[in-house]
MARDO-905824 format. One record per residue (C-alpha): residue in three letters; x, y, z. Coordinates in nm, 3 decimals, decimal comma. Layout:
<paros>
> residu:X:Y:Z
> ala:X:Y:Z
...
</paros>
This chain:
<paros>
> residu:X:Y:Z
> met:-1,550:-1,011:1,644
> his:-1,667:-1,364:1,563
> arg:-1,387:-1,601:1,470
> arg:-1,425:-1,722:1,114
> leu:-1,333:-2,065:0,985
> ser:-0,963:-2,134:0,954
> leu:-0,800:-2,111:0,612
> arg:-0,756:-2,486:0,603
> leu:-1,123:-2,552:0,669
> arg:-1,222:-2,285:0,420
> ile:-1,003:-2,446:0,152
> leu:-1,153:-2,784:0,234
> ala:-1,499:-2,630:0,221
> ala:-1,417:-2,475:-0,117
> val:-1,284:-2,809:-0,245
> ala:-1,591:-2,986:-0,114
> ala:-1,818:-2,725:-0,270
> gly:-1,635:-2,749:-0,602
> leu:-1,642:-3,127:-0,602
> thr:-2,004:-3,124:-0,498
> ala:-2,082:-2,894:-0,789
> val:-1,891:-3,124:-1,025
> met:-2,063:-3,427:-0,877
> ala:-2,395:-3,250:-0,913
> val:-2,326:-3,194:-1,282
> leu:-2,209:-3,554:-1,320
> gly:-2,511:-3,665:-1,120
> tyr:-2,735:-3,469:-1,353
> ile:-2,568:-3,640:-1,647
> gly:-2,588:-3,973:-1,463
> val:-2,958:-3,922:-1,401
> gly:-3,000:-3,877:-1,775
> ile:-2,799:-4,192:-1,834
> leu:-3,006:-4,380:-1,579
> gln:-3,325:-4,252:-1,733
> glu:-3,201:-4,360:-2,074
> ser:-3,102:-4,699:-1,933
> lys:-3,445:-4,731:-1,777
> lys:-3,611:-4,639:-2,106
> arg:-3,391:-4,888:-2,294
> leu:-3,469:-5,161:-2,039
> leu:-3,841:-5,100:-2,066
> ala:-3,819:-5,076:-2,444
> glu:-3,644:-5,415:-2,455
> arg:-3,919:-5,565:-2,242
> leu:-4,182:-5,418:-2,473
> ile:-4,003:-5,568:-2,772
> thr:-4,002:-5,904:-2,595
> ala:-4,375:-5,876:-2,523
> arg:-4,444:-5,796:-2,888
> ala:-4,235:-6,096:-2,994
> leu:-4,436:-6,323:-2,763
> ala:-4,761:-6,176:-2,898
> glu:-4,645:-6,239:-3,256
> arg:-4,549:-6,597:-3,161
> leu:-4,898:-6,650:-3,018
> asp:-5,055:-6,489:-3,325
> asp:-4,856:-6,725:-3,547
> ala:-4,998:-7,024:-3,358
> leu:-5,353:-6,888:-3,376
> leu:-5,311:-6,812:-3,746
> ala:-5,185:-7,164:-3,808
> thr:-5,491:-7,303:-3,629
> val:-5,723:-7,078:-3,828
> gln:-5,562:-7,188:-4,155
> his:-5,589:-7,554:-4,054
> leu:-5,956:-7,517:-3,967
> ala:-6,023:-7,327:-4,287
> gly:-5,850:-7,607:-4,479
> ile:-6,072:-7,866:-4,310
> ala:-6,384:-7,664:-4,389
> ala:-6,281:-7,627:-4,751
> ser:-6,180:-7,993:-4,803
> arg:-6,379:-8,215:-5,046
> asp:-6,462:-8,475:-4,786
> phe:-6,596:-8,219:-4,535
> asp:-6,949:-8,348:-4,605
> arg:-6,845:-8,693:-4,486
> leu:-6,723:-8,537:-4,160
> ile:-7,079:-8,430:-4,082
> asp:-7,178:-8,797:-4,079
> pro:-7,248:-8,913:-3,721
> asp:-7,025:-9,214:-3,777
> ala:-6,721:-8,988:-3,841
> ala:-6,658:-8,915:-3,468
> glu:-6,324:-9,093:-3,472
> arg:-6,214:-8,884:-3,769
> trp:-6,293:-8,571:-3,568
> asp:-6,070:-8,698:-3,286
> asp:-5,786:-8,757:-3,532
> leu:-5,817:-8,404:-3,669
> ala:-5,820:-8,256:-3,317
> ala:-5,510:-8,450:-3,218
> arg:-5,315:-8,284:-3,498
> glu:-5,395:-7,930:-3,378
> pro:-5,234:-7,798:-3,051
> leu:-5,511:-7,544:-2,998
> ala:-5,776:-7,815:-3,030
> ser:-5,661:-8,011:-2,726
> tyr:-6,018:-8,027:-2,596
> gly:-6,164:-8,119:-2,935
> leu:-6,339:-7,987:-3,245
> tyr:-6,696:-7,860:-3,262
> leu:-6,913:-7,814:-3,568
> leu:-7,186:-7,562:-3,498
> asp:-7,502:-7,489:-3,687
> ala:-7,631:-7,142:-3,777
> arg:-7,779:-7,103:-3,427
> gly:-7,455:-7,191:-3,250
> arg:-7,557:-7,544:-3,149
> val:-7,313:-7,838:-3,159
> val:-7,403:-8,068:-3,447
> gln:-7,084:-8,273:-3,463
> ala:-6,786:-8,344:-3,234
> gly:-6,534:-8,611:-3,155
> arg:-6,617:-8,932:-2,981
> arg:-6,527:-8,791:-2,640
> leu:-6,750:-8,489:-2,694
> gln:-7,054:-8,669:-2,837
> ser:-7,245:-8,589:-2,522
> asp:-7,201:-8,213:-2,601
> arg:-7,413:-8,245:-2,916
> gly:-7,703:-8,007:-2,895
> ala:-7,515:-7,775:-2,655
> ser:-7,526:-7,409:-2,755
> phe:-7,235:-7,166:-2,787
> ala:-7,460:-6,887:-2,913
> asp:-7,368:-6,662:-2,617
> val:-6,995:-6,667:-2,711
> val:-6,901:-6,344:-2,888
> ala:-6,654:-6,515:-3,123
> val:-6,920:-6,767:-3,234
> arg:-7,174:-6,492:-3,298
> thr:-6,912:-6,298:-3,493
> val:-6,842:-6,592:-3,726
> leu:-7,211:-6,676:-3,761
> ala:-7,269:-6,310:-3,851
> gly:-7,044:-6,347:-4,153
> ser:-6,686:-6,304:-4,029
> arg:-6,426:-6,542:-4,169
> met:-6,275:-6,622:-3,829
> ala:-6,280:-6,520:-3,459
> val:-6,118:-6,624:-3,133
> ser:-6,309:-6,626:-2,805
> thr:-6,224:-6,518:-2,454
> leu:-6,226:-6,768:-2,165
> val:-6,527:-7,004:-2,201
> arg:-6,644:-7,287:-1,980
> ala:-6,702:-7,613:-2,167
> pro:-7,053:-7,759:-2,153
> arg:-7,103:-8,043:-1,912
> thr:-6,742:-8,056:-1,784
> asp:-6,702:-7,685:-1,705
> val:-6,341:-7,708:-1,828
> pro:-6,186:-7,366:-1,914
> ile:-6,145:-7,350:-2,289
> val:-6,102:-7,095:-2,569
> leu:-6,260:-7,133:-2,912
> thr:-6,090:-7,060:-3,242
> cys:-6,369:-7,053:-3,502
> val:-6,388:-7,025:-3,881
> ala:-6,688:-7,012:-4,106
> ala:-6,796:-7,359:-4,220
> pro:-7,130:-7,512:-4,328
> pro:-7,377:-7,528:-4,172
> gly:-7,242:-7,253:-3,934
> ala:-6,891:-7,260:-3,784
> leu:-6,601:-7,496:-3,718
> cys:-6,437:-7,432:-3,379
> ala:-6,124:-7,570:-3,219
> ala:-6,152:-7,585:-2,840
> ala:-5,823:-7,556:-2,647
> asp:-5,825:-7,711:-2,301
> leu:-5,648:-7,445:-2,090
> ser:-5,618:-7,677:-1,793
> arg:-5,382:-7,895:-2,000
> leu:-5,150:-7,588:-2,051
> pro:-5,179:-7,558:-2,429
> leu:-5,090:-7,180:-2,420
> asp:-4,810:-7,191:-2,163
> arg:-4,558:-7,291:-2,429
> tyr:-4,587:-6,946:-2,585
> ile:-4,477:-6,764:-2,267
> gly:-4,257:-7,027:-2,105
> gly:-3,934:-6,914:-2,267
> val:-3,923:-6,568:-2,105
> arg:-3,637:-6,512:-1,857
> leu:-3,795:-6,382:-1,539
> gly:-3,659:-6,287:-1,201
> arg:-3,762:-6,393:-0,854
> thr:-4,086:-6,194:-0,867
> gly:-4,134:-6,218:-1,244
> his:-4,430:-6,375:-1,419
> ala:-4,579:-6,387:-1,770
> val:-4,948:-6,419:-1,858
> ile:-5,187:-6,435:-2,148
> val:-5,508:-6,248:-2,067
> asp:-5,830:-6,194:-2,254
> ala:-6,034:-5,880:-2,302
> his:-6,215:-5,936:-1,971
> gly:-5,891:-5,952:-1,778
> met:-5,919:-6,329:-1,730
> ile:-5,588:-6,513:-1,721
> leu:-5,569:-6,777:-1,995
> ala:-5,211:-6,884:-1,920
> ser:-4,955:-6,787:-1,656
> thr:-4,614:-6,889:-1,535
> asp:-4,768:-6,875:-1,187
> ala:-5,015:-7,164:-1,161
> asp:-5,208:-6,994:-0,883
> asp:-5,306:-6,704:-1,112
> arg:-5,472:-6,909:-1,393
> phe:-5,835:-6,845:-1,486
> gly:-5,870:-6,554:-1,242
> ala:-5,903:-6,178:-1,291
> asp:-5,638:-6,059:-1,041
> glu:-5,363:-6,004:-1,300
> his:-5,370:-5,626:-1,340
> pro:-5,725:-5,620:-1,483
> asp:-5,745:-5,242:-1,524
> phe:-5,409:-5,226:-1,700
> his:-5,473:-5,513:-1,946
> ala:-5,843:-5,461:-2,027
> ser:-5,798:-5,102:-2,145
> leu:-5,492:-5,189:-2,355
> ile:-5,667:-5,488:-2,520
> ala:-5,965:-5,267:-2,597
> arg:-5,737:-5,007:-2,761
> arg:-5,513:-5,271:-2,924
> glu:-5,214:-5,082:-2,777
> ala:-4,875:-5,208:-2,661
> met:-4,733:-5,048:-2,348
> val:-4,483:-5,094:-2,069
> gly:-4,540:-4,931:-1,730
> pro:-4,650:-4,969:-1,370
> ala:-4,960:-5,173:-1,291
> ala:-5,121:-5,274:-0,964
> tyr:-5,115:-5,645:-0,877
> tyr:-5,433:-5,769:-0,713
> arg:-5,488:-6,052:-0,468
> his:-5,854:-6,138:-0,417
> ser:-5,950:-5,809:-0,583
> val:-5,725:-5,611:-0,344
> pro:-5,413:-5,433:-0,482
> ile:-5,109:-5,550:-0,288
> glu:-4,803:-5,433:-0,486
> gln:-4,682:-5,250:-0,795
> his:-4,537:-5,432:-1,094
> ile:-4,371:-5,307:-1,410
> met:-4,554:-5,488:-1,689
> ala:-4,475:-5,507:-2,062
> phe:-4,789:-5,573:-2,265
> ala:-4,849:-5,642:-2,634
> pro:-5,196:-5,718:-2,780
> ser:-5,275:-6,005:-3,016
> arg:-5,365:-5,907:-3,371
> ile:-5,598:-6,203:-3,412
> ala:-5,755:-6,275:-3,074
> pro:-5,898:-6,042:-2,808
> trp:-5,601:-6,137:-2,597
> gly:-5,273:-5,991:-2,494
> val:-4,934:-6,117:-2,376
> ser:-4,794:-5,948:-2,064
> phe:-4,493:-6,014:-1,847
> gly:-4,314:-5,826:-1,574
> glu:-4,173:-5,810:-1,223
> thr:-4,200:-5,594:-0,917
> glu:-4,082:-5,240:-0,970
> ala:-3,780:-5,293:-0,743
> glu:-3,664:-5,603:-0,929
> thr:-3,737:-5,458:-1,273
> leu:-3,531:-5,147:-1,205
> ala:-3,266:-5,332:-1,003
> pro:-2,998:-5,287:-1,277
> val:-3,071:-4,914:-1,285
> ala:-3,064:-4,899:-0,906
> arg:-2,732:-5,087:-0,897
> met:-2,586:-4,845:-1,151
> arg:-2,713:-4,550:-0,946
> thr:-2,564:-4,696:-0,628
> arg:-2,231:-4,745:-0,799
> met:-2,233:-4,388:-0,929
> val:-2,312:-4,249:-0,583
> ala:-2,047:-4,469:-0,423
> phe:-1,793:-4,362:-0,682
> gly:-1,882:-3,994:-0,621
> leu:-1,847:-4,030:-0,244
> val:-1,517:-4,212:-0,274
> ala:-1,388:-3,946:-0,514
> leu:-1,505:-3,670:-0,279
> leu:-1,340:-3,830:0,025
> ala:-1,019:-3,891:-0,168
> ala:-1,011:-3,531:-0,287
> leu:-1,076:-3,403:0,066
> ala:-0,800:-3,624:0,203
> phe:-0,557:-3,496:-0,058
> ala:-0,666:-3,137:0,009
> trp:-0,614:-3,190:0,384
> trp:-0,262:-3,320:0,325
> asp:-0,173:-3,048:0,073
> thr:-0,314:-2,762:0,282
> gly:-0,112:-2,889:0,576
> leu:0,203:-2,822:0,375
> leu:0,071:-2,468:0,314
> ile:-0,074:-2,387:0,656
> arg:0,236:-2,461:0,866
> pro:0,456:-2,188:0,710
> leu:0,154:-1,957:0,706
> arg:0,113:-2,004:1,080
> arg:0,476:-1,917:1,138
> leu:0,431:-1,614:0,910
> leu:0,117:-1,522:1,108
> ala:0,313:-1,532:1,435
> gln:0,579:-1,304:1,288
> thr:0,319:-1,057:1,152
> arg:0,146:-1,050:1,492
> arg:0,478:-0,959:1,644
> ile:0,503:-0,675:1,392
> ala:0,146:-0,568:1,471
> glu:0,236:-0,549:1,841
> gly:0,511:-0,300:1,755
> asp:0,818:-0,525:1,745
> leu:0,983:-0,420:1,420
> glu:1,333:-0,542:1,504
> gly:1,328:-0,908:1,402
> thr:1,325:-1,008:1,036
> val:1,053:-1,213:0,865
> ala:1,196:-1,551:0,761
> val:1,141:-1,665:0,399
> glu:1,100:-2,046:0,401
> arg:0,944:-2,124:0,061
> arg:0,997:-2,028:-0,300
> asp:0,634:-1,998:-0,401
> glu:0,350:-1,753:-0,337
> val:0,389:-1,800:0,040
> gly:0,757:-1,714:0,007
> glu:0,669:-1,406:-0,197
> leu:0,421:-1,310:0,075
> ala:0,694:-1,346:0,339
> glu:0,927:-1,129:0,129
> ser:0,651:-0,868:0,100
> phe:0,603:-0,872:0,478
> glu:0,975:-0,829:0,529
> ala:0,977:-0,530:0,292
> met:0,672:-0,393:0,472
> arg:0,848:-0,437:0,808
> gly:1,143:-0,235:0,680
> arg:0,916:0,041:0,552
> leu:0,718:0,042:0,876
> arg:1,042:0,075:1,070
> ala:1,141:0,377:0,861
> leu:0,791:0,523:0,891
> leu:0,794:0,473:1,268
> asp:1,122:0,661:1,297
> asp:0,983:0,940:1,083
> leu:0,659:0,941:1,281
> thr:0,851:0,968:1,607
> arg:1,038:1,266:1,468
> arg:0,718:1,424:1,342
> glu:0,549:1,363:1,676
> ala:0,828:1,553:1,848
> glu:0,785:1,837:1,599
> ala:0,407:1,837:1,641
> his:0,445:1,846:2,018
> ala:0,680:2,140:1,982
> leu:0,431:2,317:1,753
> tyr:0,157:2,249:2,006
> glu:0,364:2,403:2,280
> val:0,432:2,703:2,057
> ser:0,058:2,733:1,983
> arg:-0,027:2,728:2,352
> glu:0,228:2,998:2,413
> val:0,094:3,202:2,122
> leu:-0,259:3,186:2,266
> ala:-0,148:3,242:2,625
> arg:0,070:3,552:2,576
> pro:-0,119:3,869:2,488
> asp:0,180:4,079:2,378
> leu:0,277:4,040:2,012
> gly:0,647:4,109:2,070
> gly:0,680:3,831:2,328
> val:0,496:3,585:2,105
> leu:0,719:3,661:1,806
> glu:1,032:3,619:2,022
> ser:0,898:3,279:2,133
> val:0,835:3,178:1,769
> ala:1,190:3,281:1,672
> gly:1,337:3,084:1,962
> his:1,141:2,768:1,877
> ala:1,232:2,797:1,510
> arg:1,602:2,817:1,594
> arg:1,587:2,518:1,828
> leu:1,365:2,289:1,616
> leu:1,563:2,345:1,295
> asp:1,908:2,335:1,464
> ala:1,983:2,685:1,327
> glu:2,221:2,937:1,479
> val:1,992:3,236:1,436
> ala:1,623:3,302:1,370
> val:1,473:3,638:1,274
> val:1,112:3,763:1,245
> cys:1,074:4,072:1,023
> leu:0,745:4,257:0,970
> ala:0,655:4,445:0,653
> gly:0,503:4,788:0,587
> glu:0,412:5,010:0,881
> arg:0,513:4,735:1,127
> trp:0,878:4,770:1,023
> arg:1,052:4,995:1,273
> gly:1,405:4,971:1,136
> ala:1,486:4,646:1,321
> pro:1,350:4,289:1,322
> ala:1,049:4,227:1,544
> ala:1,225:3,932:1,711
> val:1,574:3,779:1,702
> ser:1,694:3,454:1,858
> gly:2,050:3,334:1,833
> ala:2,405:3,456:1,802
> val:2,483:3,817:1,888
> gly:2,597:4,010:1,583
> ala:2,409:3,789:1,335
> val:2,177:4,081:1,241
> phe:2,277:4,407:1,071
> pro:2,119:4,695:1,264
> gly:1,912:4,934:1,051
> ala:1,897:4,707:0,743
> ala:1,574:4,683:0,547
> pro:1,443:4,322:0,533
> leu:1,339:4,136:0,220
> cys:0,969:4,190:0,298
> ala:0,988:4,553:0,405
> gly:0,942:4,719:0,069
> thr:0,574:4,650:-0,011
> his:0,262:4,478:0,108
> arg:0,210:4,318:-0,233
> leu:0,531:4,117:-0,249
> gln:0,467:3,770:-0,392
> met:0,559:3,462:-0,188
> pro:0,804:3,309:-0,442
> gln:1,015:3,625:-0,415
> val:1,028:3,588:-0,038
> leu:1,102:3,216:-0,048
> asn:1,382:3,251:-0,304
> gly:1,540:3,564:-0,153
> arg:1,818:3,618:0,098
> cys:1,733:3,797:0,419
> pro:1,928:4,131:0,408
> val:1,924:4,172:0,787
> leu:2,134:3,856:0,837
> asn:2,512:3,863:0,834
> pro:2,633:3,678:0,518
> ala:2,836:3,446:0,739
> tyr:2,508:3,310:0,877
> gln:2,354:3,259:0,532
> arg:2,556:2,953:0,431
> ser:2,254:2,754:0,550
> his:1,946:2,964:0,501
> ala:1,564:2,922:0,483
> val:1,279:3,174:0,464
> ala:0,902:3,134:0,531
> pro:0,656:3,419:0,465
> leu:0,400:3,544:0,718
> val:0,080:3,560:0,511
> leu:-0,242:3,738:0,613
> asp:-0,537:3,760:0,374
> gly:-0,320:3,651:0,082
> thr:-0,062:3,925:0,140
> val:0,291:3,881:0,275
> gln:0,309:4,071:0,604
> gly:0,654:3,955:0,707
> ala:0,903:3,670:0,702
> leu:1,059:3,416:0,938
> cys:1,424:3,349:0,850
> val:1,671:3,096:0,992
> gly:2,039:3,061:0,913
> gly:2,373:2,928:1,024
> cys:2,742:2,934:0,952
> gly:2,768:2,558:0,895
> gln:2,628:2,340:0,620
> val:2,276:2,234:0,726
> asp:2,035:2,087:0,473
> phe:1,693:2,239:0,530
> asp:1,487:1,972:0,353
> thr:1,115:1,974:0,273
> arg:1,025:1,862:0,625
> ala:1,228:2,144:0,781
> arg:1,079:2,402:0,545
> asn:0,725:2,279:0,624
> leu:0,802:2,311:0,994
> leu:0,933:2,664:0,937
> ala:0,615:2,746:0,740
> gly:0,404:2,619:1,030
> leu:0,587:2,842:1,275
> ala:0,546:3,135:1,033
> asn:0,172:3,064:1,023
> leu:0,165:3,073:1,404
> ala:0,338:3,409:1,393
> ala:0,078:3,532:1,141
> ile:-0,199:3,403:1,369
> ala:-0,044:3,592:1,657
> met:-0,049:3,910:1,446
> arg:-0,414:3,852:1,353
> ser:-0,497:3,777:1,718
> ala:-0,335:4,103:1,828
> asp:-0,537:4,293:1,567
> leu:-0,859:4,121:1,676
> his:-0,797:4,195:2,043
> glu:-0,756:4,562:1,958
> gln:-1,075:4,562:1,749
> leu:-1,271:4,376:2,017
> his:-1,165:4,630:2,276
> tyr:-1,286:4,911:2,053
> leu:-1,615:4,734:1,979
> ala:-1,672:4,662:2,349
> val:-1,634:5,031:2,429
> leu:-1,867:5,127:2,144
> glu:-2,129:4,867:2,242
> glu:-2,126:4,983:2,604
> arg:-2,182:5,341:2,489
> glu:-2,473:5,225:2,271
> arg:-2,629:5,029:2,560
> ile:-2,610:5,321:2,803
> gly:-2,748:5,562:2,541
> arg:-3,038:5,329:2,451
> asp:-3,133:5,260:2,812
> leu:-3,107:5,629:2,907
> his:-3,326:5,723:2,612
> asp:-3,595:5,459:2,666
> ser:-3,617:5,481:3,045
> thr:-3,439:5,765:3,219
> leu:-3,513:6,041:2,965
> gln:-3,879:5,938:2,957
> ser:-3,891:5,954:3,336
> leu:-3,727:6,299:3,331
> tyr:-3,980:6,414:3,073
> gly:-4,257:6,294:3,301
> ile:-4,100:6,478:3,593
> ala:-4,084:6,792:3,381
> leu:-4,455:6,762:3,299
> ala:-4,536:6,709:3,669
> leu:-4,334:7,017:3,766
> glu:-4,518:7,222:3,502
> ala:-4,846:7,110:3,652
> ala:-4,719:7,191:4,006
> arg:-4,612:7,540:3,897
> ser:-4,956:7,603:3,751
> ala:-5,120:7,488:4,077
> val:-4,897:7,684:4,320
> leu:-5,139:7,975:4,340
> thr:-5,468:7,794:4,289
> asp:-5,405:7,468:4,480
> pro:-5,086:7,484:4,694
> ala:-5,150:7,144:4,853
> ala:-5,170:6,973:4,514
> ala:-4,855:7,155:4,403
> val:-4,670:7,035:4,712
> glu:-4,790:6,677:4,650
> arg:-4,679:6,699:4,288
> met:-4,335:6,824:4,389
> gly:-4,303:6,542:4,644
> gln:-4,380:6,292:4,371
> cys:-4,114:6,459:4,157
> leu:-3,857:6,418:4,435
> val:-3,936:6,048:4,464
> ala:-3,915:6,013:4,084
> met:-3,580:6,195:4,081
> thr:-3,445:5,949:4,338
> thr:-3,562:5,662:4,119
> val:-3,402:5,819:3,812
> thr:-3,074:5,860:4,003
> asp:-3,076:5,490:4,095
> glu:-3,154:5,396:3,736
> ile:-2,864:5,606:3,604
> arg:-2,628:5,439:3,851
> ala:-2,758:5,095:3,744
> phe:-2,720:5,182:3,375
> ile:-2,359:5,274:3,433
> gln:-2,296:4,944:3,616
> gly:-2,491:4,742:3,354
> leu:-2,731:4,600:3,618
> his:-3,051:4,785:3,522
> arg:-3,382:4,600:3,531
> pro:-3,674:4,803:3,388
> gln:-3,925:4,925:3,643
> gly:-4,218:4,684:3,678
> ala:-4,039:4,388:3,511
> asp:-4,085:4,180:3,828
> arg:-4,467:4,198:3,802
> pro:-4,704:4,004:3,570
> leu:-4,728:4,151:3,220
> val:-5,085:4,288:3,231
> glu:-5,039:4,423:3,584
> ala:-4,710:4,594:3,487
> leu:-4,877:4,745:3,177
> glu:-5,165:4,880:3,390
> ala:-4,916:5,038:3,636
> leu:-4,729:5,198:3,345
> ala:-5,058:5,327:3,200
> gly:-5,152:5,478:3,535
> glu:-4,813:5,644:3,565
> val:-4,840:5,805:3,219
> ser:-5,202:5,909:3,277
> ala:-5,110:6,079:3,606
> ala:-4,805:6,257:3,465
> ala:-4,946:6,374:3,132
> ser:-5,323:6,403:3,186
> leu:-5,369:6,146:2,903
> leu:-5,631:5,874:2,935
> val:-5,449:5,541:2,883
> arg:-5,643:5,210:2,897
> val:-5,514:4,854:2,899
> leu:-5,737:4,600:2,717
> ala:-5,650:4,232:2,775
> glu:-5,882:3,939:2,703
> asp:-5,662:3,703:2,909
> arg:-5,504:3,861:3,214
> ala:-5,300:3,546:3,278
> val:-5,091:3,589:2,966
> asp:-4,728:3,651:3,057
> leu:-4,366:3,641:2,936
> pro:-4,031:3,557:3,092
> glu:-3,897:3,841:3,304
> ala:-3,619:3,939:3,062
> asp:-3,864:3,955:2,768
> arg:-4,121:4,131:2,988
> gly:-3,872:4,408:3,070
> gln:-3,799:4,471:2,701
> val:-4,175:4,482:2,622
> leu:-4,231:4,740:2,900
> met:-3,949:4,955:2,760
> ile:-4,110:4,939:2,413
> val:-4,454:5,035:2,551
> arg:-4,303:5,315:2,763
> glu:-4,131:5,462:2,453
> ala:-4,450:5,431:2,246
> leu:-4,661:5,608:2,513
> ala:-4,393:5,877:2,553
> asn:-4,414:5,941:2,178
> val:-4,794:5,968:2,210
> val:-4,759:6,227:2,490
> arg:-4,492:6,431:2,313
> his:-4,601:6,424:1,948
> ser:-4,953:6,297:1,884
> leu:-5,177:6,559:2,056
> ala:-5,401:6,262:2,140
> ser:-5,680:6,267:2,399
> arg:-5,668:5,894:2,472
> ala:-5,453:5,584:2,408
> glu:-5,505:5,209:2,440
> val:-5,269:4,921:2,508
> arg:-5,421:4,600:2,367
> val:-5,293:4,254:2,462
> glu:-5,415:3,951:2,264
> val:-5,300:3,591:2,214
> arg:-5,341:3,442:1,865
> gly:-5,242:3,076:1,873
> thr:-4,883:3,071:1,994
> thr:-4,822:3,438:1,913
> leu:-4,857:3,728:2,155
> cys:-4,985:4,048:1,986
> leu:-4,945:4,383:2,166
> glu:-5,060:4,713:2,017
> val:-5,031:5,075:2,139
> cys:-5,297:5,287:1,964
> asp:-5,385:5,658:1,989
> asp:-5,633:5,899:1,827
> gly:-5,375:6,171:1,764
> cys:-5,265:6,358:1,456
> gly:-5,054:6,072:1,314
> phe:-4,747:6,107:1,093
> asp:-4,563:5,959:0,793
> pro:-4,339:5,679:0,933
> asp:-4,106:5,683:0,630
> ala:-4,053:6,057:0,649
> ser:-3,992:6,050:1,025
> arg:-3,758:5,747:1,034
> ala:-3,439:5,956:1,028
> arg:-3,540:6,180:1,317
> gly:-3,458:6,073:1,675
> glu:-3,371:5,728:1,801
> gly:-3,695:5,603:1,963
> leu:-3,828:5,395:1,671
> gly:-3,488:5,235:1,607
> asn:-3,453:5,144:1,975
> met:-3,801:4,986:1,981
> gln:-3,725:4,775:1,674
> ala:-3,390:4,671:1,821
> arg:-3,555:4,560:2,147
> ala:-3,821:4,367:1,952
> ala:-3,552:4,185:1,752
> trp:-3,360:4,110:2,075
> ile:-3,651:3,904:2,214
> gly:-3,728:3,741:1,878
> gly:-4,027:3,961:1,790
> his:-4,128:4,195:1,511
> leu:-4,239:4,558:1,545
> val:-4,441:4,756:1,288
> val:-4,557:5,121:1,304
> arg:-4,879:5,201:1,116
> ser:-4,972:5,569:1,088
> ala:-5,081:5,841:0,851
> pro:-5,139:6,215:0,898
> gly:-5,474:6,276:1,072
> arg:-5,544:5,903:1,135
> gly:-5,367:5,828:1,461
> thr:-5,082:5,584:1,519
> thr:-5,057:5,212:1,601
> val:-4,736:5,046:1,722
> ala:-4,782:4,667:1,677
> leu:-4,550:4,413:1,840
> thr:-4,575:4,038:1,769
> leu:-4,359:3,772:1,932
> pro:-4,390:3,400:1,993
> gln:-4,494:3,278:2,336
> arg:-4,223:3,051:2,474
> gly:-4,351:3,012:2,825
> glu:-4,184:3,118:3,146
> gly:-3,813:3,105:3,095
> gly:-3,846:3,209:2,732
> gly:-3,671:3,085:2,430
> gly:-3,358:3,191:2,256
> his:-3,322:3,562:2,183
> gly:-3,272:3,691:1,837
> asp:-2,937:3,828:1,722
> arg:-2,847:4,120:1,939
> pro:-2,881:4,439:1,731
> arg:-2,597:4,686:1,707
> ala:-2,814:4,998:1,713
> thr:-2,645:5,334:1,689
> ala:-2,781:5,614:1,905
> his:-2,856:5,923:1,697
> arg:-2,866:6,241:1,899
> gly:-3,105:6,526:1,826
</paros>
């Protein structure tokens, strides 16, 4: 048997499993908390991004309002004057998002007026800028994406409003960091950065100078969100030279005024670092709690295991059969209660062992009595032995076996004990009737015992087939308590006495049946073999007598054959008596033996008998073959004696695993039912067929001949099991 884990390890495993389950539940809750913390962190970042976008929108709106105010002023016509270039520079200096300058565009998007520094840009066209086309198409205002300034190729963005003759645009010089102020106040980590991007993914401003005016700042993430005007926080790929190199968590909010958006974020690891730190702390706390609980469980189970080990050693001593020492009780808890239970169990086991030893001695005595009952054929000797054992085993002074009914002969069947304890000629308690009920016997006093020996008294009935056939009584002059155990022992001995009575009856019946069966066997064998041979001899002698005068030589030959046959019959009779008879021809193959039998009958009775066999190799075991020959001999003898037939056939055929044998004649036939009570031949044939496991049927009718059909399974040489041996009764006459 495989050794299982110790109790201590199993308790620790249970504690660990329980704590693990608790930690799993707490972990599940913690995962929810972490997820909520993550959502809150990302939501805060999105709120920050929206605040930055609103701050940028406020600046753009202020610029738009300033430009609209300039376009609507009364002296705007004087600003169109070529000599007003200095005034344009003054206006641009007042507007943060006009750090590059102001442009006045005509209806075709050409520069018609600018500051002194931008006079060389007059005539340049901004018609390909979407924001310019939008304003020229009738919109009140528009903001452009990243645009390169004419002549200087400086990166700028245009904030345009409608103004005669076309549009008034403020150009912000991005290289002078006019937009960085709107994202510079964000608290970022080591990998953090904030950007302002346009609808094409171009970076207008960034906290990382190397990223400005490029398209590597999460172009896919920002472009789609600007197009949908949607705020979002989530993972986005960071590109370097159009190749994604790492994953960032970006918070993005679109501008309501410009086709821009404000986005800031960090690497995923740094963004979620607070969540990761919280998760690490939770895991560390769980592990520490688990280890602390296991350490406490180890210490506490040690206090429990040590007395349990001592208790285990004591119980092993009990299991090995040592029931003398007591089980020590060391604790006043469940372990102490267990030790007390073991001590009580030890006491009970000790008492049971003593009782078992006593019962074993009684069982051994009963076994010895049983052997003696089976070994001794005489009933009187067996009953005397039972009485003697009853007296000794129950410590009685006298034991008496009395038999009821015809078995009572005026004295007990057996007496063991003190001389003079039995009254001679007294009728016992059970002698009056066969129908006496057992309670009457058990509660009565045995009349054959002297009253002096009935001070201690016990009675057990001898019961056969539910009827009291006698009684076994024990008694004594002293006070002896015959308890339930003693009475059960007495009942067992009484049962052995009853068995001895039944055994004696069965031996007598078996002897009678053996004699009857032997008579039946001799009668059946004489009828089926010897009497048929004698009948054949009689027919041969009749033929010899008829030929004495006409053919003396043939008569002499016939008489010689009769002498040989008589010798054979004599040997058969001697063998029948000794029970060693083997039918004639049983040592030859089946078809050959049938042909010899047919020739014998044909010669003796002048009846043509033919044997028809499709397969001459078919055969049976020798014992079965002998019984088949006896059946065929009886059937042919019946043909000769009763049928008046001129010919007969013996047909042998194999159908599958069944051998079919038929004896047919063309005689006068008969009614099988009407003839069943006459003679013993048909009964003997059916008995022999049943003996070898076959079935025999006689088919006949007056004037239609007779067929005796035998079917039996082929079991090969050596045969199979025979059927139940029939107890046929030979009917004479």
